[in-house]
N, C-alpha and C positions, 0 to 999 in steps of 0.2 A: 504494500500500500504506500503510495507516494505521500510525502509530507505536505501539509497544507501550505500554500504560498501566501505570504502576507500581501495585502493590498498596498499600493504606493503610499496612501495616507497613513496606514498602520506603521509602515517602515519609517515614515517621516516623524511620526509621534514618538516612536520607540527611540530614535536617535536623539530627539529633543529631550526626552526624559533622562537618557543616559548622560547627556551634556549637563543637565541641571544638577544631577547627583554628584558628578565629578567636580563641577565648579563650586558647589557648596562646600565640599571637603577641602578644596584648595583655598577658599577664602580663609578658613580657620588656620590651615597650615602656614600660608604665606603671611597672613596678618600677625599671627603670634611670633613667627620666626623673624619677621621684619621689625616688630616692636622690641623684642628681646635682643635682636642682633644689630640694632641701630642702623637699619637700612631702609631709607625712604623709598628707594626703587622697588624693594620687595613689598612695602606697604602699598605703593602705587599699583603693583602687580595684583595685590589682593583686591584693590578697587576695580581693576579690569575684570577679575573673576566675578565680582559682584554685578558688574554690568552684563556679564555673560548670563548670569542667573535671571536677571530682569528680562533681557532680550529673548532668552530661550523660553521663559514663561509666557512672554508675549506671543512668540511663535506657536507655542502649544495651543494657546487660546485661538489664534488665527486658523490653525490647521483644523481644529475641531469645528470652528464656525464654517470653514470652507467646505466641510463635508455635508452641510445641510442641503437637502434636495431643493430643486427649483420650486418657486412659488409664484403667485400672481405678480408680486412686486419685483421678483428676480427670476424671470423666465429662463435665464442662462445659468442659474445657480449662484453660489456665493464664492466661487473660486478666486475672485479678485482679492479676497482677504489675504491670500497667500503672498502676492507681490507687495501689497500694502505693508504687511508685517516685515518684509525684507527691507523696505525703505525705512521703516521705523527703527529696525535693528541698525541700519547704517547711521541714522541720526544719534542713536545711543552710543555708537562708537565715536562719533564726533564729539559728543558731550563728554565721554570718558577721557578722550584725548585732551580736551580743554581743561578738565578738572585736574588731570595729572600735570599738565604743563604749568598751570597756575601755581600749584603747590610746589612743583619742582623748582621754579624760579625763586619762590620764597625761601626754600631750604638751601639753595646754593650758597648764599652768603651767611646763613645762620650757623653759628658754631655748633658742632655736634661731634660725637665720637666716631672713630673708624668702624665700619661694619665688622661683624664677627665672621671668622672664616667658615663657620658651619653653614652660613647663609648660602654659600656657593653650592653645597651639596643639595640644599633644598631647591635652589633654582635649577640645577641640572636635572633633578627628578621631575620638576614641573615642566620643563621644556620637553622631555621625553613623553610624558603623559599627554600634554596638549598637542604635540605634533602627531602622535598616534591617533588621538581623537579627531584632529582636523582631517587626516587622511581618510578615516572611516566615514565621518559625516559627509565629507565632500564627495566620496565615491557613491554614497547613497543618494545624495542630492543630484548628481549627474545622471545616475541610473534612472531615477524617477522623474527627472526634469523639473525639479523644484528650486526656483530662485531663492525662496526663503530658507530652505535647508542649506543651500550653498552659502547663503549669507551667514547663517549660524556657524558653518564650518570656518569661514574666514574670521569670524569673531574669535574662535578658538585659536586660529593661526596668529591673530594679533596678540593674543595673550602669550603665546610662545615667543613672539618677537620681543615683547616687553621683558620677558624673562631672560632672553639672550642678552639684551642690552644691559639689563641689571647685572647679569653675570660678568660682562666685560667691565662695566663701571666699578663694581666691587673689587674685581681682580686687580684693576689698575690702582685703585685706592689703597689696597693692601700692599701691593708691591712698592708703590712710591712713598707710602707712609704718611706721617703727620703733615698736615697742610693740604692734602689732596682728598679730604673727606668728601668734598663737593662733586667729585667725579661720579659718585653713586647717583647724585641728583641730575647731573648732566646726562647720564645714561637714560634715566627715566624721561627726560625732556626729548632726547634724540629719538626714543622709541615712539613718541607721539607722531612723528612724521610718517612712520610706517602705518600707524593706526589710522591716520587721516586718509592715507592712500587706499587702504583696504575699505574704508567707509565709502569712498566714491566708487570703488570697484564693485561694491554691493548695490549702491543706489541706482547707478546708471541702467543695468539690464532690467532691474525691477520696474523702473519708471517706463522703460520701453515696452515691457509686458503689459503694463496698465494702459499704455497708448495703443495696444493691439498691434505691435510691430510683427511683421510676418516672421514665422519661424524659419529655420534653415532651409536652403534649397533642396537639400537631401531629403528632408521630411516631406516637403511638398511633392517632390518627384516620386517618392515611395507611395504616397497616397494616390497620385495620378496613375501610377503603374498598376495598382490594385484594381482601379476602375477600368483601365484599358484592357485588362485581361478578360473582362466579360465578353462573351462571343458576339453580343449584339451592339456593343459600344464601338462605334466607328472611330471616334476621336474624343479626347477630353479637351473641351474648348477653354474652360477656365477652372482654376482651382485656387480658392482662397482659404487660408487656414489661420485661425487665431487661437491663442492659448487662454484657457480659463482654469486657473489653479493648476492641477496636475493633469488635466485633460485638454483635448483639442476639439474645436468645432469647425466643421468643414462646410463651405459653400462651393458647389461644383456645378458646372454646365457640361453635360455630355451630349454628343451627337449620335443619333440613331437613324435607321432607315426612315425616311420621311413618309413612306407608304403604309407603315403600320398604324393601327388604330390607337386611340387615346388609352384604352385599357391596357394594351400591350406595352406602350411606352411607359405607362405608370408602373407596370409590373417590373420592367427593366430597371427603372429608377430605384424601386424598393430592393431589388436584388443587389444592386450596386451598394446601396446604403447598408444592407445587412452584411455584405462582405467587408466593408470598411469598419463597421462596429465590431466585427468578429476578429479583426486583425490585432496585432500586438502593439499598435501605435497609439494606444490610449485615446481613441476617438470616442467622445461622449455622444455626439450627434452629428448628423450630416444632412444638409438640405441639397437635394439633387434636382436640378432643372434640366428638362429634356428639350433638345433642339433638333430640327430635321437636318440630316446630313446631306450636303450638296457636294457631289464630287466635282472637283475642278477639271475643266476641259484642258487637254494638252494643246 
């Protein structure tokens, strides 16, 4: 007996729950280690994990909302909640970068002790955990075609980046010794640049999805190819595809023999639609318009 396959939405929610659990654990680990080890970069890192929890929680809510079936007010369903969540996650990243930068600048000139050596071991472990989590969540997001899950993955990657920057800053401060305590804070400030970059990398494709940007040519070609395989479809005249959450909606014009009756043409359109919905391309619905085929004279 084959194991049951999880739906794309179930996979997305599962990765989000995993990210929340890991980020909550890292908040305590990094926060306590940063406070006891005199490392603001590590405390800033804990803040980044806190932003992870908030954004992942927001994504969880959005994914659950996006699963609602179509209704009178939303005939195409509620899938747009997914890219909206991705945009909000991007803004959370920008806010986290601003918060870290503000406090880093304040700490650079403030007198404080050198970070403790054990903070480096904490950061090394954090980088490994977050990079593994990024790769897992990103792979799931790419497989199911979810911009919000991909955004959540990059949030984990930004956390790893701040940890790497903190590791470098603390290492430099420990090697150079007294008078270079601020390198820890400079590392946190430098990490903000990468966080801001990732934020815009998240926001742009999510905004394009909200604006119904056409998906890849490969996907459109694959959809057209399925329709063209029907024995009575002479040509696929038009094929427009838009993304709604984790699914796609198709508007297609097919050309059939102009001599067949309306009932026959209607049946062909339904058969093409059924074949599209049965494909592995996550097509939620398809509107098939029938045109008479006119053979061009040579």
